[in-house]
FIZATI-494922 format. One record per atom (N, C-alpha, C, O): residue number from 0; residue in one letter; chain; atom name; y, z, x. Coordinates in nm, 2 decimals. Layout:
N
R,resi,resn,chain,name,north,up,east
R,NUM,A,A,CA,Y,Z,X
...
END
This chain:
73
R,resi,resn,chain,name,north,up,east
R,0,F,A,N,-1.08,0.42,0.29
R,0,F,A,CA,-1.07,0.32,0.39
R,0,F,A,C,-0.94,0.29,0.46
R,0,F,A,O,-0.97,0.31,0.58
R,1,F,A,N,-0.86,0.27,0.45
R,1,F,A,CA,-0.74,0.22,0.50
R,1,F,A,C,-0.69,0.34,0.58
R,1,F,A,O,-0.65,0.32,0.69
R,2,N,A,N,-0.70,0.46,0.53
R,2,N,A,CA,-0.63,0.57,0.62
R,2,N,A,C,-0.73,0.66,0.73
R,2,N,A,O,-0.71,0.77,0.80
R,3,S,A,N,-0.85,0.58,0.73
R,3,S,A,CA,-0.95,0.62,0.86
R,3,S,A,C,-0.86,0.63,0.99
R,3,S,A,O,-0.75,0.57,0.97
R,4,P,A,N,-0.87,0.69,1.09
R,4,P,A,CA,-0.84,0.74,1.17
R,4,P,A,C,-0.82,0.60,1.31
R,4,P,A,O,-0.72,0.59,1.38
R,5,N,A,N,-0.92,0.53,1.31
R,5,N,A,CA,-0.91,0.39,1.34
R,5,N,A,C,-0.87,0.27,1.27
R,5,N,A,O,-0.87,0.15,1.31
R,6,V,A,N,-0.85,0.30,1.17
R,6,V,A,CA,-0.79,0.17,1.11
R,6,V,A,C,-0.65,0.12,1.06
R,6,V,A,O,-0.60,0.02,1.11
R,7,L,A,N,-0.59,0.21,0.97
R,7,L,A,CA,-0.45,0.22,0.95
R,7,L,A,C,-0.38,0.35,0.94
R,7,L,A,O,-0.26,0.37,0.91
R,8,Q,A,N,-0.47,0.44,0.96
R,8,Q,A,CA,-0.39,0.60,0.97
R,8,Q,A,C,-0.24,0.56,1.01
R,8,Q,A,O,-0.21,0.47,1.08
R,9,G,A,N,-0.16,0.65,0.95
R,9,G,A,CA,-0.02,0.66,1.06
R,9,G,A,C,0.06,0.51,1.06
R,9,G,A,O,0.17,0.51,1.12
R,10,F,A,N,0.02,0.39,0.98
R,10,F,A,CA,0.09,0.26,1.00
R,10,F,A,C,0.23,0.29,0.97
R,10,F,A,O,0.32,0.22,1.02
R,11,Q,A,N,0.26,0.40,0.88
R,11,Q,A,CA,0.40,0.43,0.83
R,11,Q,A,C,0.50,0.43,0.95
R,11,Q,A,O,0.61,0.36,0.96
R,12,M,A,N,0.45,0.51,1.05
R,12,M,A,CA,0.53,0.55,1.15
R,12,M,A,C,0.58,0.37,1.24
R,12,M,A,O,0.68,0.35,1.31
R,13,H,A,N,0.52,0.31,1.21
R,13,H,A,CA,0.53,0.17,1.29
R,13,H,A,C,0.59,0.04,1.20
R,13,H,A,O,0.58,-0.08,1.24
R,14,T,A,N,0.64,0.09,1.07
R,14,T,A,CA,0.71,-0.02,0.97
R,14,T,A,C,0.86,0.02,0.97
R,14,T,A,O,0.90,0.14,0.95
R,15,R,A,N,0.95,-0.08,1.00
R,15,R,A,CA,1.07,-0.07,0.96
R,15,R,A,C,1.12,-0.11,0.81
R,15,R,A,O,1.07,-0.22,0.78
R,16,T,A,N,1.18,-0.07,0.75
R,16,T,A,CA,1.22,-0.10,0.61
R,16,T,A,C,1.36,-0.19,0.60
R,16,T,A,O,1.47,-0.14,0.62
R,17,L,A,N,1.34,-0.31,0.58
R,17,L,A,CA,1.49,-0.39,0.61
R,17,L,A,C,1.56,-0.40,0.48
R,17,L,A,O,1.68,-0.42,0.47
R,18,R,A,N,1.46,-0.38,0.35
R,18,R,A,CA,1.57,-0.38,0.25
R,18,R,A,C,1.49,-0.32,0.12
R,18,R,A,O,1.37,-0.34,0.11
R,19,L,A,N,1.56,-0.25,0.03
R,19,L,A,CA,1.48,-0.17,-0.08
R,19,L,A,C,1.51,-0.22,-0.24
R,19,L,A,O,1.44,-0.19,-0.34
R,20,F,A,N,1.62,-0.31,-0.23
R,20,F,A,CA,1.62,-0.39,-0.36
R,20,F,A,C,1.65,-0.50,-0.33
R,20,F,A,O,1.70,-0.53,-0.23
R,21,P,A,N,1.61,-0.61,-0.43
R,21,P,A,CA,1.54,-0.56,-0.53
R,21,P,A,C,1.40,-0.54,-0.51
R,21,P,A,O,1.35,-0.46,-0.58
R,22,R,A,N,1.35,-0.59,-0.43
R,22,R,A,CA,1.24,-0.56,-0.36
R,22,R,A,C,1.19,-0.52,-0.25
R,22,R,A,O,1.20,-0.61,-0.16
R,23,P,A,N,1.12,-0.42,-0.19
R,23,P,A,CA,1.11,-0.40,-0.07
R,23,P,A,C,1.04,-0.49,0.04
R,23,P,A,O,0.93,-0.54,0.03
R,24,V,A,N,1.12,-0.49,0.15
R,24,V,A,CA,1.06,-0.58,0.27
R,24,V,A,C,1.04,-0.48,0.39
R,24,V,A,O,1.13,-0.39,0.40
R,25,V,A,N,0.96,-0.47,0.48
R,25,V,A,CA,0.88,-0.43,0.55
R,25,V,A,C,0.86,-0.53,0.65
R,25,V,A,O,0.82,-0.64,0.63
R,26,A,A,N,0.88,-0.46,0.82
R,26,A,A,CA,0.85,-0.51,0.93
R,26,A,A,C,0.75,-0.44,0.97
R,26,A,A,O,0.76,-0.32,0.95
R,27,F,A,N,0.65,-0.50,1.02
R,27,F,A,CA,0.53,-0.40,1.06
R,27,F,A,C,0.54,-0.46,1.23
R,27,F,A,O,0.55,-0.58,1.26
R,28,Q,A,N,0.53,-0.31,1.32
R,28,Q,A,CA,0.53,-0.37,1.44
R,28,Q,A,C,0.42,-0.37,1.50
R,28,Q,A,O,0.42,-0.27,1.57
R,29,A,A,N,0.30,-0.45,1.52
R,29,A,A,CA,0.19,-0.41,1.53
R,29,A,A,C,0.14,-0.38,1.67
R,29,A,A,O,0.04,-0.32,1.70
R,30,T,A,N,0.26,-0.45,1.79
R,30,T,A,CA,0.22,-0.38,1.91
R,30,T,A,C,0.23,-0.27,1.93
R,30,T,A,O,0.13,-0.23,1.97
R,31,S,A,N,0.31,-0.19,1.91
R,31,S,A,CA,0.32,-0.02,1.91
R,31,S,A,C,0.23,0.02,1.82
R,31,S,A,O,0.18,0.13,1.85
R,32,F,A,N,0.19,-0.03,1.71
R,32,F,A,CA,0.08,0.02,1.66
R,32,F,A,C,-0.06,0.02,1.72
R,32,F,A,O,-0.15,0.10,1.72
R,33,L,A,N,-0.07,-0.07,1.76
R,33,L,A,CA,-0.22,-0.07,1.86
R,33,L,A,C,-0.23,-0.05,1.93
R,33,L,A,O,-0.34,-0.06,1.99
R,34,A,A,N,-0.12,0.01,2.01
R,34,A,A,CA,-0.09,0.12,2.14
R,34,A,A,C,-0.14,0.25,2.10
R,34,A,A,O,-0.23,0.31,2.16
R,35,S,A,N,-0.08,0.29,2.00
R,35,S,A,CA,-0.12,0.43,1.95
R,35,S,A,C,-0.26,0.45,1.88
R,35,S,A,O,-0.28,0.55,1.81
R,36,R,A,N,-0.35,0.37,1.90
R,36,R,A,CA,-0.51,0.35,1.85
R,36,R,A,C,-0.57,0.43,1.94
R,36,R,A,O,-0.52,0.43,2.06
R,37,P,A,N,-0.68,0.51,1.91
R,37,P,A,CA,-0.70,0.61,2.02
R,37,P,A,C,-0.83,0.49,2.06
R,37,P,A,O,-0.86,0.50,2.18
R,38,R,A,N,-0.92,0.39,1.98
R,38,R,A,CA,-1.00,0.32,2.03
R,38,R,A,C,-0.94,0.21,1.98
R,38,R,A,O,-0.89,0.22,1.87
R,39,R,A,N,-0.94,0.10,2.04
R,39,R,A,CA,-0.91,-0.06,2.00
R,39,R,A,C,-1.06,-0.11,1.95
R,39,R,A,O,-1.16,-0.10,2.02
R,40,N,A,N,-1.03,-0.18,1.81
R,40,N,A,CA,-1.13,-0.26,1.78
R,40,N,A,C,-1.10,-0.39,1.73
R,40,N,A,O,-0.99,-0.40,1.68
R,41,G,A,N,-1.19,-0.51,1.74
R,41,G,A,CA,-1.13,-0.62,1.67
R,41,G,A,C,-1.08,-0.61,1.54
R,41,G,A,O,-0.97,-0.67,1.50
R,42,F,A,N,-1.18,-0.54,1.45
R,42,F,A,CA,-1.08,-0.58,1.32
R,42,F,A,C,-0.98,-0.49,1.30
R,42,F,A,O,-0.93,-0.51,1.18
R,43,T,A,N,-0.91,-0.39,1.36
R,43,T,A,CA,-0.81,-0.33,1.35
R,43,T,A,C,-0.71,-0.44,1.43
R,43,T,A,O,-0.61,-0.46,1.37
R,44,E,A,N,-0.72,-0.51,1.56
R,44,E,A,CA,-0.66,-0.58,1.60
R,44,E,A,C,-0.60,-0.71,1.51
R,44,E,A,O,-0.48,-0.75,1.49
R,45,K,A,N,-0.75,-0.77,1.45
R,45,K,A,CA,-0.68,-0.87,1.36
R,45,K,A,C,-0.63,-0.87,1.23
R,45,K,A,O,-0.58,-0.97,1.18
R,46,L,A,N,-0.65,-0.71,1.15
R,46,L,A,CA,-0.58,-0.68,1.03
R,46,L,A,C,-0.46,-0.67,1.08
R,46,L,A,O,-0.38,-0.75,1.03
R,47,S,A,N,-0.41,-0.57,1.18
R,47,S,A,CA,-0.29,-0.53,1.18
R,47,S,A,C,-0.18,-0.69,1.23
R,47,S,A,O,-0.06,-0.68,1.25
R,48,H,A,N,-0.23,-0.78,1.24
R,48,H,A,CA,-0.16,-0.89,1.24
R,48,H,A,C,-0.15,-1.01,1.12
R,48,H,A,O,-0.10,-1.13,1.11
R,49,T,A,N,-0.21,-0.94,1.05
R,49,T,A,CA,-0.15,-1.01,0.91
R,49,T,A,C,-0.08,-0.96,0.80
R,49,T,A,O,-0.05,-0.85,0.77
R,50,Q,A,N,-0.04,-1.07,0.73
R,50,Q,A,CA,0.05,-1.01,0.61
R,50,Q,A,C,0.03,-0.94,0.51
R,50,Q,A,O,0.12,-0.90,0.44
R,51,A,A,N,-0.09,-0.91,0.51
R,51,A,A,CA,-0.16,-0.79,0.44
R,51,A,A,C,-0.10,-0.66,0.44
R,51,A,A,O,-0.06,-0.60,0.34
R,52,V,A,N,-0.08,-0.61,0.57
R,52,V,A,CA,-0.06,-0.51,0.61
R,52,V,A,C,0.10,-0.48,0.56
R,52,V,A,O,0.12,-0.38,0.49
R,53,E,A,N,0.21,-0.57,0.60
R,53,E,A,CA,0.34,-0.57,0.54
R,53,E,A,C,0.32,-0.59,0.40
R,53,E,A,O,0.42,-0.54,0.36
R,54,Y,A,N,0.27,-0.62,0.32
R,54,Y,A,CA,0.26,-0.61,0.22
R,54,Y,A,C,0.24,-0.51,0.13
R,54,Y,A,O,0.30,-0.49,0.02
R,55,Y,A,N,0.11,-0.42,0.22
R,55,Y,A,CA,0.07,-0.29,0.20
R,55,Y,A,C,0.16,-0.17,0.21
R,55,Y,A,O,0.16,-0.07,0.14
R,56,G,A,N,0.26,-0.20,0.31
R,56,G,A,CA,0.37,-0.12,0.35
R,56,G,A,C,0.51,-0.13,0.23
R,56,G,A,O,0.59,-0.04,0.21
R,57,E,A,N,0.52,-0.23,0.17
R,57,E,A,CA,0.59,-0.27,0.08
R,57,E,A,C,0.53,-0.23,-0.04
R,57,E,A,O,0.61,-0.19,-0.13
R,58,W,A,N,0.42,-0.22,-0.05
R,58,W,A,CA,0.33,-0.16,-0.20
R,58,W,A,C,0.37,-0.02,-0.19
R,58,W,A,O,0.40,0.03,-0.29
R,59,A,A,N,0.36,0.05,-0.06
R,59,A,A,CA,0.34,0.17,-0.05
R,59,A,A,C,0.51,0.27,-0.06
R,59,A,A,O,0.53,0.39,-0.10
R,60,L,A,N,0.60,0.20,-0.02
R,60,L,A,CA,0.76,0.21,-0.10
R,60,L,A,C,0.76,0.24,-0.21
R,60,L,A,O,0.81,0.35,-0.26
R,61,N,A,N,0.70,0.13,-0.28
R,61,N,A,CA,0.74,0.12,-0.43
R,61,N,A,C,0.62,0.06,-0.53
R,61,N,A,O,0.62,-0.05,-0.60
R,62,P,A,N,0.51,0.17,-0.53
R,62,P,A,CA,0.37,0.17,-0.60
R,62,P,A,C,0.35,0.16,-0.73
R,62,P,A,O,0.39,0.24,-0.81
R,63,T,A,N,0.25,0.04,-0.76
R,63,T,A,CA,0.24,0.02,-0.91
R,63,T,A,C,0.17,0.10,-0.98
R,63,T,A,O,0.20,0.13,-1.10
R,64,N,A,N,0.07,0.15,-0.92
R,64,N,A,CA,-0.07,0.26,-0.94
R,64,N,A,C,-0.02,0.40,-0.95
R,64,N,A,O,0.02,0.46,-0.85
R,65,L,A,N,-0.02,0.47,-1.10
R,65,L,A,CA,0.00,0.59,-1.15
R,65,L,A,C,-0.04,0.70,-1.06
R,65,L,A,O,0.02,0.79,-1.02
R,66,A,A,N,-0.18,0.67,-1.04
R,66,A,A,CA,-0.28,0.76,-0.99
R,66,A,A,C,-0.21,0.79,-0.84
R,66,A,A,O,-0.18,0.90,-0.80
R,67,F,A,N,-0.18,0.65,-0.77
R,67,F,A,CA,-0.13,0.67,-0.66
R,67,F,A,C,0.02,0.77,-0.62
R,67,F,A,O,0.06,0.84,-0.52
R,68,Q,A,N,0.08,0.73,-0.74
R,68,Q,A,CA,0.22,0.82,-0.74
R,68,Q,A,C,0.22,0.95,-0.77
R,68,Q,A,O,0.31,1.03,-0.75
R,69,R,A,N,0.06,0.98,-0.85
R,69,R,A,CA,0.09,1.13,-0.89
R,69,R,A,C,0.04,1.18,-0.73
R,69,R,A,O,0.11,1.26,-0.68
R,70,I,A,N,-0.07,1.13,-0.67
R,70,I,A,CA,-0.13,1.19,-0.54
R,70,I,A,C,-0.01,1.22,-0.42
R,70,I,A,O,0.02,1.33,-0.36
R,71,H,A,N,0.03,1.12,-0.41
R,71,H,A,CA,0.14,1.13,-0.27
R,71,H,A,C,0.30,1.21,-0.35
R,71,H,A,O,0.41,1.23,-0.30
R,72,N,A,N,0.27,1.22,-0.45
R,72,N,A,CA,0.39,1.31,-0.50
R,72,N,A,C,0.41,1.45,-0.54
R,72,N,A,O,0.51,1.49,-0.58
END
């Protein structure tokens, strides 16, 4: 769902990694992300301004889910 074309697809291109150790810290650039969307919708706009997207970016750098690790490596 999150990797759908008009939700969060390609969000990694709009993140900056500020720190990797001891825990990843990611800054999400919502303005450039929203400008790259093919169609704007309210859900994506509101979601991109939440801390959940930054947390998702941090988790993607250091995932705890073994299935996720195997699929993406």
